[in-house]
PDB file of N, H, CA, C and O in Angstrom:
ATOM      1  N   SER A   1     204.837 129.866 116.395  1.00  0.00           N
ATOM      2  CA  SER A   1     205.985 129.029 116.730  1.00  0.00           C
ATOM      3  C   SER A   1     206.133 127.704 116.358  1.00  0.00           C
ATOM      4  O   SER A   1     205.276 127.064 115.748  1.00  0.00           O
ATOM      5  N   VAL A   2     207.317 127.243 116.752  1.00  0.00           N
ATOM      6  H   VAL A   2     208.013 127.763 117.247  1.00  0.00           H
ATOM      7  CA  VAL A   2     207.495 125.548 116.548  1.00  0.00           C
ATOM      8  C   VAL A   2     206.728 124.937 117.465  1.00  0.00           C
ATOM      9  O   VAL A   2     206.293 123.842 117.109  1.00  0.00           O
ATOM     10  N   THR A   3     206.360 125.398 118.789  1.00  0.00           N
ATOM     11  H   THR A   3     206.714 126.288 119.077  1.00  0.00           H
ATOM     12  CA  THR A   3     205.864 124.756 119.939  1.00  0.00           C
ATOM     13  C   THR A   3     204.441 124.972 119.897  1.00  0.00           C
ATOM     14  O   THR A   3     203.719 124.141 120.447  1.00  0.00           O
ATOM     15  N   GLN A   4     203.882 126.078 119.261  1.00  0.00           N
ATOM     16  H   GLN A   4     204.469 126.754 118.814  1.00  0.00           H
ATOM     17  CA  GLN A   4     202.440 126.365 119.291  1.00  0.00           C
ATOM     18  C   GLN A   4     202.137 126.825 117.991  1.00  0.00           C
ATOM     19  O   GLN A   4     202.835 127.658 117.414  1.00  0.00           O
ATOM     20  N   ARG A   5     200.968 126.238 117.435  1.00  0.00           N
ATOM     21  H   ARG A   5     200.400 125.561 117.903  1.00  0.00           H
ATOM     22  CA  ARG A   5     200.540 126.574 115.940  1.00  0.00           C
ATOM     23  C   ARG A   5     199.415 127.479 116.137  1.00  0.00           C
ATOM     24  O   ARG A   5     198.773 127.477 117.187  1.00  0.00           O
ATOM     25  N   SER A   6     199.139 128.309 115.088  1.00  0.00           N
ATOM     26  H   SER A   6     199.661 128.311 114.235  1.00  0.00           H
ATOM     27  CA  SER A   6     198.247 129.505 115.327  1.00  0.00           C
ATOM     28  C   SER A   6     196.957 128.976 114.843  1.00  0.00           C
ATOM     29  O   SER A   6     195.995 129.717 114.639  1.00  0.00           O
ATOM     30  N   GLU A   7     196.927 127.639 114.649  1.00  0.00           N
ATOM     31  H   GLU A   7     197.709 127.037 114.815  1.00  0.00           H
ATOM     32  CA  GLU A   7     195.611 127.068 114.023  1.00  0.00           C
ATOM     33  C   GLU A   7     194.492 126.705 115.078  1.00  0.00           C
ATOM     34  O   GLU A   7     194.703 127.008 116.252  1.00  0.00           O
ATOM     35  N   ALA A   8     193.422 126.131 114.761  1.00  0.00           N
ATOM     36  H   ALA A   8     193.250 125.885 113.807  1.00  0.00           H
ATOM     37  CA  ALA A   8     192.502 125.710 115.717  1.00  0.00           C
ATOM     38  C   ALA A   8     193.120 124.549 116.421  1.00  0.00           C
ATOM     39  O   ALA A   8     193.315 123.515 115.782  1.00  0.00           O
ATOM     40  N   SER A   9     193.460 124.633 117.743  1.00  0.00           N
ATOM     41  H   SER A   9     193.301 125.473 118.262  1.00  0.00           H
ATOM     42  CA  SER A   9     194.004 123.691 118.610  1.00  0.00           C
ATOM     43  C   SER A   9     192.893 123.205 119.441  1.00  0.00           C
ATOM     44  O   SER A   9     191.895 123.906 119.607  1.00  0.00           O
ATOM     45  N   PRO A  10     193.040 121.771 120.093  1.00  0.00           N
ATOM     46  CA  PRO A  10     192.006 121.348 120.988  1.00  0.00           C
ATOM     47  C   PRO A  10     192.401 122.052 122.220  1.00  0.00           C
ATOM     48  O   PRO A  10     191.467 122.155 123.016  1.00  0.00           O
ATOM     49  N   SER A  11     193.567 122.590 122.624  1.00  0.00           N
ATOM     50  H   SER A  11     194.325 122.506 121.977  1.00  0.00           H
ATOM     51  CA  SER A  11     193.738 123.300 123.818  1.00  0.00           C
ATOM     52  C   SER A  11     194.904 124.359 123.690  1.00  0.00           C
ATOM     53  O   SER A  11     195.846 124.102 122.940  1.00  0.00           O
ATOM     54  N   PRO A  12     194.867 125.588 124.429  1.00  0.00           N
ATOM     55  CA  PRO A  12     195.812 126.706 124.285  1.00  0.00           C
ATOM     56  C   PRO A  12     197.450 125.918 124.385  1.00  0.00           C
ATOM     57  O   PRO A  12     197.609 124.984 125.171  1.00  0.00           O
ATOM     58  N   GLY A  13     198.198 126.243 123.809  1.00  0.00           N
ATOM     59  H   GLY A  13     198.069 127.002 123.171  1.00  0.00           H
ATOM     60  CA  GLY A  13     199.487 125.866 123.815  1.00  0.00           C
ATOM     61  C   GLY A  13     199.936 124.448 123.355  1.00  0.00           C
ATOM     62  O   GLY A  13     201.028 123.941 123.612  1.00  0.00           O
ATOM     63  N   SER A  14     198.815 123.825 122.557  1.00  0.00           N
ATOM     64  H   SER A  14     197.928 124.238 122.348  1.00  0.00           H
ATOM     65  CA  SER A  14     198.917 122.548 122.163  1.00  0.00           C
ATOM     66  C   SER A  14     199.927 122.396 120.778  1.00  0.00           C
ATOM     67  O   SER A  14     199.886 123.165 119.818  1.00  0.00           O
ATOM     68  N   SER A  15     200.763 121.315 120.903  1.00  0.00           N
ATOM     69  H   SER A  15     200.796 120.690 121.683  1.00  0.00           H
ATOM     70  CA  SER A  15     201.678 121.303 119.947  1.00  0.00           C
ATOM     71  C   SER A  15     201.155 120.616 118.450  1.00  0.00           C
ATOM     72  O   SER A  15     201.685 120.666 117.340  1.00  0.00           O
ATOM     73  N   THR A  16     200.008 120.017 118.867  1.00  0.00           N
ATOM     74  H   THR A  16     199.578 119.976 119.769  1.00  0.00           H
ATOM     75  CA  THR A  16     199.310 119.398 117.726  1.00  0.00           C
ATOM     76  C   THR A  16     197.872 120.140 117.138  1.00  0.00           C
ATOM     77  O   THR A  16     196.775 119.935 117.658  1.00  0.00           O
ATOM     78  N   PRO A  17     198.043 120.854 116.199  1.00  0.00           N
ATOM     79  CA  PRO A  17     196.800 121.541 115.706  1.00  0.00           C
ATOM     80  C   PRO A  17     195.655 120.418 115.021  1.00  0.00           C
ATOM     81  O   PRO A  17     195.951 119.345 114.496  1.00  0.00           O
ATOM     82  N   VAL A  18     194.420 120.928 115.168  1.00  0.00           N
ATOM     83  H   VAL A  18     194.179 121.800 115.595  1.00  0.00           H
ATOM     84  CA  VAL A  18     193.583 120.043 114.711  1.00  0.00           C
ATOM     85  C   VAL A  18     193.043 120.579 113.312  1.00  0.00           C
ATOM     86  O   VAL A  18     192.229 119.916 112.669  1.00  0.00           O
TER      87      VAL A  18
END
Protein backbone atom coordinates (compact mmCIF):
# COMPACT_ATOMS: atom_id res chain seq x y z
CA SER A 1 0.00 0.00 0.00
CA VAL A 2 0.98 3.64 0.13
CA THR A 3 1.69 3.65 3.87
CA GLN A 4 3.58 0.36 3.98
CA ARG A 5 5.96 -1.04 1.38
CA SER A 6 6.41 -4.75 0.85
CA GLU A 7 10.18 -4.32 0.71
CA ALA A 8 12.74 -4.95 3.45
CA SER A 9 11.88 -2.32 6.05
CA PRO A 10 13.77 -1.46 9.28
CA SER A 11 10.54 -2.12 11.19
CA PRO A 12 7.03 -3.44 10.44
CA GLY A 13 4.67 -0.72 9.20
CA SER A 14 7.53 1.56 8.27
CA SER A 15 6.76 4.08 5.52
CA THR A 16 10.42 4.17 4.44
CA PRO A 17 11.75 0.94 2.95
CA VAL A 18 15.52 0.26 3.04
